[in-house]
N, C-alpha and C positions, 0 to 999 in steps of 0.2 A: 875208837878207833874202825874204821870200817876196813874188810880185806878185800880190794878188788882183783877179781882174775880174770885175764884175759886171754881167752883159747886161737891159738894162732898157726895158720897152716903154712906157715914157713918153715922149711925140714931143720932145720939146725931147736930151731923154737919150738918145734911140736915131738918132737921123743919127749921120751918118758921120762929122765931129768927136767926139761922147759913145760912139757904141762901133763901130771901127771892125770890128770884126772876123765875123765871118759870121754864130758865134753865135744873134746876134737875127733873123737871116733862120732857121735852123732851128726857132728858139722858133715864129715867127710861123706856119710850117708846119706841125711839131708842132699849133698848137691849131686848124687848120683841119680836121685828120685828125682832131681830138678830137671839135671840132666837124660836123662832115659825119657822121659816124659817132652822133653824141646823137641830131640831124635824123634820121637812118633810120631809126634803132633807134625812136623816136619816134612818127614815122611806119607804120611797120610795129608798133606794139602798139596804138596808134589804129585800122587796119582788120583786127586780131584783135580786139578787141574790139568794136564794131561787127558782122563780120562771123560773129560764132560763132553770136550765138543764127537766124539763119538754116537753119546746119544741122542744129538740134535742135529739136525738134514741139514740147516743152512748158516752153522755157525764157526768159523776157523778160526788155527792156534793167534790169528795177528788180528782178532775184532778184539781179542782181551784189552778190561783197561790199565793202564799203564802201573796203576794201584797194586792189579795184582798180577804184572810183571814182573816190580817190585817185591811183593813178599815171596812172589818163588823165589827169584833169588838171594833173598835173604835165607830162605828154608833150604837152597842146598847150599847156602857158606855154614847153616849150620850143623848139616848132616855133615858138612867135610866138614871142622873144625872138631866141634863138643867130642868123637870120639877120641883124639888125643890130649882132652881136660876129664876125658875122661880116666883113661891110664894114667895120665898122672896123677890123681888123687887116689887111683889104686894101688899103684905102687908106696906111697903116701901110707896108705893102709896098712898094705904091708911090711912097711920098715917098722908099724908103730906097735904090732897087735902078732907076728908071725917073726921076725930078728929078722930080716932080711937088710942088705946092706945097698939099696938103692945111691941113696943121697947120706950118708953116712959117713964122711972124707977122713974118719983115722980108721976106719973098716975097709977102703977102697973103693967107698960110693964117689958118686959126685954128687953137691952141692948145687952145684951151677945146671944138672938136667933138668932142676924142679923148674928154674927159671925159663928155661929155652924151649921146657914143653907148652909152658904158658906165655 
């Protein structure tokens, strides 16, 4: 018989009775790293696009190709949205390891807060 363990990040199932292993903590840590790298690369792209016309004499912002403008919009959206997602998984990590009650209904938390943050 094979025992299959599935790690979930949904708050009622991600607490220690539902998910006692350390795998959920590693998933949260990897999501933090992926979010931080996405935020930093988006900031790098935004700074590059806005400072590139300063070093060339006959190049204006409106001469960029549409692809670069689309990537700039995506970078702005990532910078705006990813800190909220990072806050949600940080709160989930605190619920798991530091006995906070952000997402536990029995202790005054709100499970729907996790869904609203995502």
